[in-house]
Backbone as JSON Lines, residues from 0, in Angstrom:
{"i":0,"aa":"M","n":[177.67,-13.34,-24.5],"ca":[178.49,-13.11,-23.59],"c":[179.12,-12.22,-23.02]}
{"i":1,"aa":"S","n":[178.72,-12.39,-21.65],"ca":[180.02,-10.5,-20.59],"c":[180.83,-11.39,-20.35]}
{"i":2,"aa":"A","n":[181.59,-10.65,-20.45],"ca":[183.12,-11.04,-19.59],"c":[183.6,-10.1,-19.35]}
{"i":3,"aa":"H","n":[184.71,-9.5,-18.95],"ca":[185.94,-8.33,-17.98],"c":[187.2,-9.24,-17.02]}
{"i":4,"aa":"F","n":[187.81,-8.74,-16.53],"ca":[188.78,-9.06,-16.19],"c":[189.71,-7.97,-15.16]}
{"i":5,"aa":"K","n":[190.5,-7.88,-14.39],"ca":[191.08,-7.68,-12.99],"c":[192.09,-8.59,-12.53]}
{"i":6,"aa":"I","n":[193.11,-7.31,-12.5],"ca":[194.66,-7.25,-12.52],"c":[195.36,-7.25,-11.54]}
{"i":7,"aa":"Y","n":[195.46,-8.28,-10.24],"ca":[195.56,-7.63,-8.89],"c":[197.54,-7.88,-8.92]}
{"i":8,"aa":"H","n":[198.01,-6.9,-9.19],"ca":[199.64,-6.58,-9.2],"c":[200.12,-6.89,-8.11]}
{"i":9,"aa":"A","n":[199.76,-6.65,-6.69],"ca":[199.61,-7.62,-5.76],"c":[200.22,-9.09,-5.41]}
{"i":10,"aa":"R","n":[198.75,-9.4,-6.43],"ca":[199.86,-11.19,-5.49],"c":[200.01,-11.94,-7.45]}
{"i":11,"aa":"R","n":[199.91,-11.17,-7.94],"ca":[200.71,-11.35,-9.42],"c":[199.79,-11.77,-10.29]}
{"i":12,"aa":"V","n":[198.48,-11.7,-10.08],"ca":[197.36,-13.05,-10.6],"c":[196.14,-11.67,-11.93]}
{"i":13,"aa":"V","n":[196.15,-12.55,-12.3],"ca":[194.82,-11.29,-13.7],"c":[193.28,-12.5,-13.14]}
{"i":14,"aa":"L","n":[192.13,-12.41,-12.62],"ca":[191.1,-12.99,-12.71],"c":[190.44,-12.56,-13.62]}
{"i":15,"aa":"S","n":[189.95,-13.61,-14.19],"ca":[188.78,-13.48,-14.97],"c":[187.5,-14.1,-14.93]}
{"i":16,"aa":"V","n":[186.22,-13.49,-15.74],"ca":[185.2,-13.64,-15.31],"c":[184.13,-13.85,-16.13]}
{"i":17,"aa":"S","n":[183.49,-14.79,-17.13],"ca":[182.28,-14.83,-18.05],"c":[180.93,-15.08,-17.74]}
{"i":18,"aa":"T","n":[179.83,-14.85,-18.09],"ca":[178.87,-15.56,-18.6],"c":[178.11,-15.84,-19.43]}
{"i":19,"aa":"G","n":[177.6,-16.88,-19.48],"ca":[176.92,-17.19,-20.87],"c":[177.68,-17.88,-22.25]}
{"i":20,"aa":"T","n":[177.0,-18.4,-22.97],"ca":[178.41,-19.03,-24.15],"c":[179.35,-18.36,-24.5]}
{"i":21,"aa":"V","n":[180.12,-18.9,-24.06],"ca":[182.3,-18.5,-24.53],"c":[182.61,-19.34,-26.11]}
{"i":22,"aa":"T","n":[182.55,-18.65,-26.82],"ca":[183.63,-19.14,-27.85],"c":[185.08,-18.53,-28.13]}
{"i":23,"aa":"S","n":[185.67,-19.0,-28.36],"ca":[186.89,-19.32,-29.13],"c":[187.57,-17.72,-29.44]}
{"i":24,"aa":"D","n":[186.17,-17.15,-30.21],"ca":[186.57,-16.08,-31.01],"c":[186.45,-14.89,-29.09]}
{"i":25,"aa":"D","n":[185.38,-15.29,-28.55],"ca":[185.55,-14.35,-27.86],"c":[186.87,-14.1,-26.64]}
{"i":26,"aa":"L","n":[187.46,-15.95,-26.73],"ca":[188.62,-15.53,-25.68],"c":[189.95,-14.91,-26.46]}
{"i":27,"aa":"R","n":[189.4,-15.34,-27.66],"ca":[190.99,-14.51,-27.94],"c":[190.4,-12.95,-28.27]}
{"i":28,"aa":"A","n":[189.12,-12.46,-27.97],"ca":[189.33,-10.67,-28.05],"c":[189.79,-10.67,-26.57]}
{"i":29,"aa":"Q","n":[189.24,-11.5,-25.49],"ca":[189.56,-11.02,-23.73],"c":[190.4,-11.29,-23.76]}
{"i":30,"aa":"S","n":[191.87,-12.39,-24.85],"ca":[193.11,-11.69,-24.43],"c":[193.52,-11.15,-25.24]}
{"i":31,"aa":"D","n":[193.54,-10.34,-26.97],"ca":[194.3,-9.62,-26.99],"c":[194.06,-7.99,-25.82]}
{"i":32,"aa":"E","n":[192.44,-7.79,-25.39],"ca":[192.53,-6.46,-24.96],"c":[193.16,-6.46,-23.55]}
{"i":33,"aa":"L","n":[192.98,-8.08,-22.93],"ca":[194.35,-7.91,-22.35],"c":[195.56,-7.56,-21.8]}
{"i":34,"aa":"V","n":[196.1,-8.47,-23.08],"ca":[198.07,-7.72,-23.56],"c":[197.78,-6.77,-23.45]}
{"i":35,"aa":"Q","n":[196.66,-5.34,-24.39],"ca":[197.16,-3.86,-24.18],"c":[196.54,-3.27,-23.04]}
{"i":36,"aa":"E","n":[196.55,-3.84,-21.86],"ca":[195.86,-3.04,-20.87],"c":[196.98,-2.69,-19.96]}
{"i":37,"aa":"P","n":[197.47,-1.02,-19.64],"ca":[198.94,-1.32,-19.1],"c":[198.81,-1.75,-18.06]}
{"i":38,"aa":"G","n":[200.46,-1.93,-17.64],"ca":[200.71,-2.35,-16.75],"c":[200.16,-4.39,-17.02]}
{"i":39,"aa":"F","n":[199.82,-4.76,-18.02],"ca":[199.71,-5.86,-18.12],"c":[201.14,-6.66,-17.86]}
{"i":40,"aa":"D","n":[201.18,-7.67,-16.92],"ca":[203.13,-8.62,-16.59],"c":[202.05,-10.26,-17.46]}
{"i":41,"aa":"P","n":[202.65,-10.67,-18.82],"ca":[202.36,-11.71,-18.81],"c":[203.12,-12.87,-18.13]}
{"i":42,"aa":"T","n":[203.67,-12.37,-16.87],"ca":[204.13,-13.79,-16.18],"c":[202.87,-14.14,-15.59]}
{"i":43,"aa":"Y","n":[201.8,-12.97,-15.28],"ca":[201.21,-13.23,-13.71],"c":[200.2,-14.37,-14.4]}
{"i":44,"aa":"R","n":[199.66,-15.62,-13.18],"ca":[198.88,-16.06,-13.53],"c":[197.7,-15.71,-13.16]}
{"i":45,"aa":"Q","n":[196.67,-16.37,-14.3],"ca":[195.16,-15.99,-14.9],"c":[194.52,-17.31,-14.15]}
{"i":46,"aa":"L","n":[193.46,-16.47,-13.7],"ca":[192.53,-17.65,-12.88],"c":[190.94,-17.45,-14.28]}
{"i":47,"aa":"W","n":[189.95,-18.05,-13.97],"ca":[188.93,-18.12,-15.37],"c":[187.84,-18.22,-14.61]}
{"i":48,"aa":"D","n":[186.86,-17.95,-14.57],"ca":[185.45,-18.29,-13.64],"c":[184.97,-18.37,-14.89]}
{"i":49,"aa":"P","n":[184.23,-19.04,-15.97],"ca":[183.46,-19.33,-16.27],"c":[182.41,-18.84,-16.29]}
{"i":50,"aa":"E","n":[181.87,-19.59,-15.29],"ca":[180.35,-19.38,-14.87],"c":[179.33,-18.45,-13.72]}
{"i":51,"aa":"A","n":[180.5,-16.78,-13.85],"ca":[180.47,-15.97,-12.55],"c":[178.98,-15.49,-12.53]}
{"i":52,"aa":"R","n":[178.27,-15.54,-11.3],"ca":[177.24,-14.62,-11.26],"c":[177.51,-13.38,-10.69]}
């Protein structure tokens, strides 16, 4: 799986995209990485595109 995210602070949203097979471990790892990102705010909304191209 390939995944990444971008935080849009002005819009208070996180956009996550992934390709390939996504497992629960992948989701957990992505979440762990996100919460350690400087400036992350857990009140932001998150959109996930599981089939980004």
